[in-house]
N, C-alpha and C positions, 0 to 999 in steps of 0.2 A: 533076526537074531543070527541066522546062518551067514548072512552077508557080512555082519560085523566080525564074526570069527574069521572069515576068509580075508577080510582086510587086515585084521590083526596078524594073521599068519604071514600074509604077504609083507607087511611092514617089518615083522621080525626077521623074515628071510632077507629082505633088502638091507636091513641094519647089519646082519651078520655078514652079508656079502661085502658091504662097504668096509667093515672091519678087516675082513680077510684081504681085501685089496689095499689095505693101509690108507683108506680114505676116511675122512671125518664124516660122521653122519650129518646129513643135511638138516638144518633147523626147520621147524614147522613155520608156516606162514605168519602165525602170530608172533613167534620169536624173531623172525626177520623184520617184521614191521616195528616191533619194539626196539630192535637194535638200530634201525634207521632213524627213529625218533631220538634215541639217546645219544647217538654218535654224531649229531650235527654240530660241527665246530666251525667257526669262522676263521678267517685268516688272522694270523698274529700281527697285531698292529705294529709293535716294535720291529719285528723282522721286515715288515713291509716298508717302514721308514728307512731302515738300514739298506735294503735292496735299492730303493729309489736313490738315496744319497750316493751309494757306491756306483750305481749305474751311471749317474750324471758325472761323477768324477772320472770314470773310464771314458765316457764320451768326450769330456773336455781334454783329457790327456792324449787322445788320439789325434795324430796329424794326418788329415785326409789327403793332403797333397803328396806326401811321401809314403803314405800308408804304413806309418810306424808310430810307436809310442814315444813321447818325449822322454819319459823316464821308464825304461823297460822293467827294471827291478820292482818299482812301485806298482807298475801295471800288472805284473804277475800276482802280487799280493792282492790287489784290488779284484782281479778276475777270480782268483780262488775264493776270496771272501764272498763275492757276488754269487758264484755258483753254489757255495754251501748255503747261503741264505735262501736262494731260490729253491734248493733241494728241501730244506726244512719247511718252507712255505707250502710246497706241493705234496710232500710226503703225508700219507694218511696215518693217523695214530693207530697203534695196535690195540685192539680191544681184548679185554681179559674176561 
């Protein structure tokens, strides 16, 4: 019984310390495990297809002999779209 009180006091102290340091309290192990199970999301199939198609278009538009793009303005649009697509594929969703 005395050990449980000591653990509760210690946990309360650590919680207050974290709040004072503007840190979020750490979730318990069971909360962490449930969050890992619930937050498993695969890659977005449409974004993956878009990234592959635009990546191939960039590759085909590049002239390897002169190290230049055949259509520079279109290449800029392709590259920006490709980077945005890869960003959205890699980005982790924010949990609420």
